N, C-alpha and C positions, 0 to 999 in steps of 0.2 A: 351462430358463428359470426355472422356479419355484425350483430349487436356487440359481441365481445370485442371484435377488432376495433369497432368505433369507440368503445369504452376505453380500450387500451390506448388508442390514439389520443383521446381527450386527456387521459392521465399523463401521457408523455408531454403533451403541450403544456399542461399545468406545471409539471415538474420542471420543464425547461424554463418557463417563465420565472419560477421561484429561484432557479439557479442563476438566471440573468440578473435578478434583483439583488441576490447575495453578492455576485461579482461586482455589480455597480456600486453597492453599498461599501464593499471592501475598498474599491478603487477610490471612492470619494473620501473615505476615512483615512486613506493613505496620503491624501493631499494635506499639507500643512494648512492650518486655519487661515493664515494670511493669504495664501494663494487660492484657497477655496473661496474666500470672499471675492478675490479678483475675478475668479471664474464666474461667480454668481453675477457680479457687476457686468461682466462681458455678455452674459446671457440676457440680462435685463436691457442692456443697450441694444442688443440685436432685436429684441422684441419691440423696443421703441422705434427702431428704424423700420421694421416691418409694418408698423402701424401708420407710418407717414403716408401722406397722399402723394401718389406718383402721377405724372402726366406725360404724354408723348410729345416730344418736341419736333419730330419729323416722322414721315410715313415710310416704313421700311419697304413696302411694296412699290412706292414711287421711286425709291432709289434703285431697286432691281429693274424697273421699267426703263429708267433713264440709262442705266448701265448697258442695256441691250442695244441702244442706239450707237451709231458710229461716232467716235470722239477721239481726241488726241490721247497719247499714252499718259500724259500728265493728268488729264481729266479723268481717265479710267482709273488711274491709281488713287486719285482723291476720292472718287466714288467708292472704290473698294475699301478704302480706309474708313469712310463714313458708314458703310454697311456693317463693319465690325464694331462700331461704337454703340453704346447704350442709347436707344431711342427714348427710354423712359427715365425721367429725372424727378427727384423728390421736390416738393415745395417746402420752403421754410415757413413754419406755421407760428402764429402768435402764441407766446407763453408769458407767464407772470414774470419770469426772469428778464424778459425783454423790456418790460416796463420799468423794472428796477435799474437796468442799464441806461435807459433813456433818461431817467431821473438824474443819474450821475453825469450824463453828458450835458444836461442842462446847466449843471454847475460848472463844468469844464469849458463849455462854449456858450456863455451867457448871451452873446449877440445872435445866436441861432435859436433862441428860445421859441420863436414862432414856428420854425420848421419842426422842431422836436415835439411841440405840442400837437401838431397835425398828426404826427406818427403815433403819439400817445393816444389820441382820440380814436384813430383808426384801429390800433391794436386792441384797445380796451373793448371795442365793439366786436372785433373779430373773435375774441375769446369766448363770446356767447353765441357764436354762429356755428353751423355745421362745417362750413368751409373757413378754416382758420388761417388760410394762407396770407402772408404779408404782401399786400399789394396796394400801391397808392397810384392815383392818377398822376400824369407827368407834372413835375414841378419845375418852375423856372426861378432861379435865385438871381436877383438883380442887386448888384453891389459894386463898390469900388475895387480896383485891383489890390491883391494882397490881404483881403479881409479874412482869409483863412478857409475858403470854400472847399478846396481839395482836401485839406487836412481834416476838416469836419466830416466830410462825406466818407473818408477812409475809416474814421472812428465810428461813424454811424453804421457802416456795413459790418464792422467787427461786432458791434453791439447787437445787431440783429442776426448775425450768423449768415449773412448773404455774401456771395462773392462780389468783387468790385472790379469794374472795367471802365477805363477812361479813354476818350478820344478827344483830341484837341482840334476843333473845327477851324481854327485860324490857319492850319496847315493843310486842310483838305480842299482840294481843287476840283474834284469830280465825284459824282454819285457812286461810281463803282467801288470807291474805297469802303463804303458802307455795305453795298448790296452785291459786290462782286462784278466782274466784267465777263462778257461772253467768252466761253472757252475757245472760240475761234481765233482769238487774238493771242499771239505769243506772249508768254510771261504773265498771263492772267492767273488769278487765284481767287479763292472764296473771299467774301466781304468780311469786314470787321464784325458785323452783327452776328452772322451765323457761326463764324469761327469762335467768337467769344462765348456764345451760348453753348456750343459744343464742348468748350473747355471748362465751362462752369460745372460745379458739382451739383448745383440746384437749378430749377427751372425759373426761379424768380430772383435772379441776381440784381444788383444795382448797376445801372449803366449811367455814367456821367459824361454828358456832352458839354465840354468846356468851351467857353468863348463862342457860343452859338451866334452872337451878334457880329462876329468877325468873319463869318462864312462868305466866301466869294465864289460866284459862278463864272466859269469860263466856257464860252460857247453855249451849246445846248444842254450841257450836263450840269444841273444844279444839285449840289450836295445835299440840299435840304429836302429834295423830293422824297427821299426814303422816309422822312419823318411824317409825311402826310399819312402814310400807312402805319408806321410804327407807333405813333402817338394816339391811334384809334384802336381800342381793344378789339372791336368786332372785325377790324381789317387785319390787325397784327397777327391773328391766328393762322394766317396763310401768307407769310412774307416770303417772297421768292428770292433766293440767292441766284443771281443770273449766271454765275460761273457753274455752279453745281446743277442748276436747273431743277432744284428741289425746294419745296416749300417748308418753312419752319414756323412753329408756333411760338411767336414772340409776345404773345398777349399777357404773359405773366411777368415780364420784365418790369422792374421799377426804374423809370426814367427820371433823371434830374439833369437840368441844364443850367449853365451859368452865363451871365452877360453883364457887361458894364453899362451898356446903353440900350434901353428897351426900344427906343425909336428906330434902331437899326435892324429890328427883327420883323419879318413879314407877318402881316396880320393873320394870315391863315395858320401860321405856326403858333402865334400867341393865343389864338382861340382854342387851341388844343391843350393848353397848359394852365396850371394855376400859378399865378405870379406872386412871389414873396420878396419883399425888399429887405436886404441885409445891410445894416448900417455899420460904419466903423464902430468898434466898441467904445463905450464911455470910459472915462478915466478909471472909474471903479472896476468896470468889466475888464479893462486892459490889464490891470494888476492881477486879476484872477487868471487871465490867459497867459500872462508872462510867467507866473509861477508854474502853470501847467506845462508850458513849453520848456521851462528849465528842468522840471521833473523828467520829461521825456528825453531831453538831451543827456542828462546824467546817466540815465539808464541805457540809452542807445550807445553812447560813447564809452560806457563802463567807467565813468568818472565818479561814481558814488563814493569810492574810498577816498577821493581827493577833496571833495567840496561838501560844505554844509548843505542840508536839504532845503532850508528855507532862505528865500531872498529877503534882504532887509527892506524896511519901509522906504529908505532913501533910494534904493535901487528900483523898487517897484514904482515909486513916484516918477522917477526919471524916465521909465519906460512908457509911461502913459503918453498917448498922442501919436504913437507910431503904429504901423500896421502889424498884424500878427506875422506876416511874412518877414518883415524887417526885424521883428523881435527875435526870431530864430537865428538870424545872422548875427545880430548884435550880441546876443547872450553867448553864442559860441565863441566869438572873438574875445569877448570880455573874460570868459573863463581862461582862455589861452593867455591873455594879457596878465591876469592875476597870478596864474601859475608861474609865468616867466618872472614877474616882479618879485615874487615871494621866494624864489629859489628853493621851492619845497623839496623835502626829502622824506623817504619812508620813516615812519615813527613820529613825525610831527603831527600837530593838530590839523584838523581839516580846514581848508581854505574858505574864506567868506568873501563873496564879491563886494567890492566897494563902489560907491557912486562914481568915483573917478576912473573906474575900469570901463564904464559905459560910454561908448562913443556913438552918437546918433547920426546916421547918414542923412544928408539933406540935398535938395536940388535947388540951385540958385536960379535967378531969373533968366540966365543965359543957358540954362539946362546943363551946366557943368556940375558934375558930381563932387560934393564936398563933404566935410564932416564937422559936426558941432562937438567941440571938446569941452570938458569940464573947465 
């Protein structure tokens, strides 16, 4: 009798499995092919996400322990918020597509070729290792103002799929801006580093420290002190946010800094970074950059229906010799000037910038701002 019941049970399980497969098959066949393909793509994407390498950026047990200590309502609320956040974040890993995007960036930003080549070499090697995460040692970009460092790094972060966070050190006067201030002080809050890492979708975002050479210390609080830890991988895995009193693993962050004058940077900071000099673009490079900036402007401003897509040789030649930052301003004003002069109306041919639309700003010996007209 027992054997008969067991056989019946097995038969029912087998029958239920067949019924489930039939129902699932009918359900799949009822989905239009286009949507069925979308569903398959969604499943494949989920599998790829599951295969990514995840790392912990903070210790949840430490958060619980700190929460039990006496603290202000604001501090308790911030810890409660942290305890509900994901402590595990994925690492962006090197892929062949990243190398293709970097190759495109090299054409778009020719004066940043040395930086791009460093990333190309690092990613090419990472593709053949078990740990494929995108991670570079801290880089310091030395170059004149307006050379296009921020614009380049934004594009670099997009090409690599990394989140991007920027802090301007010329306006930072105390270390707590980076590492947080003790919760005993009213109005305190978490520091830039931990807050940005928490907001990031990945554990290895790009952090841009702009104008590190303009950092000024007031009193005993030197804003650069945090970087002695953050720029050392073995120490950055336990970076303390002094407001939260919680350690964060910042060892996967990709750090890049910019400066105009290397002599203004402390030797202890320089020793932790790889220095790359970025020159003003040559005349030939400037023409490539000007066309790239023009393309971005037309797309961003939705001016594509109004203007021709290519700048003339005369316009490109006139743009040579000015910084990428100035180019952006000059081209935008030139487009507005050409549109006003032409009295363009819908249905007419697209506008073409002329050399006399370009007005180059200059600075005289008395530092008065002027303009060079055609």
